[in-house]
C-alpha positions, 0 to 999 in steps of 0.5 A: 475561586472558579475552574471557569477560565477568565477569558471564557465567553460569557454564558448563555442560556440554551433551552432544548426541547425534546421533539416527539419525532426526534430520538433524543436531543441531538447532541453527544456529551463529551468530556475531556481528561486535561480539562474539567466540566462537560461539553457539548460534542458533535451536534446532529444537523436538524435537531433540537440541540442545533435549533437551541444553538448549541455547538460543539466545544460548548460548555455545559454549567447547569441542566434543568437548574442543576448546576453540574460543573463538578459533575462527572460524565455518567452523573450528567448524563443520567441527569438529562 
């Protein structure tokens, strides 16, 4: 049994490459108390995250090939 709704969009691969001249990746990590998982919050304009196609509300399933669906906010922040 998965905690991903049946009507969820199909997963897509987004590769974010950190730029030497940009501090971070350009998005906020967001968790909701009413929904499991970790989500993309605000995406900075002209950032690696925007170029990779991330949009606010995207659910993060894996980071560097590791499934993070059941990880808490602190665990996910330390893995990226």
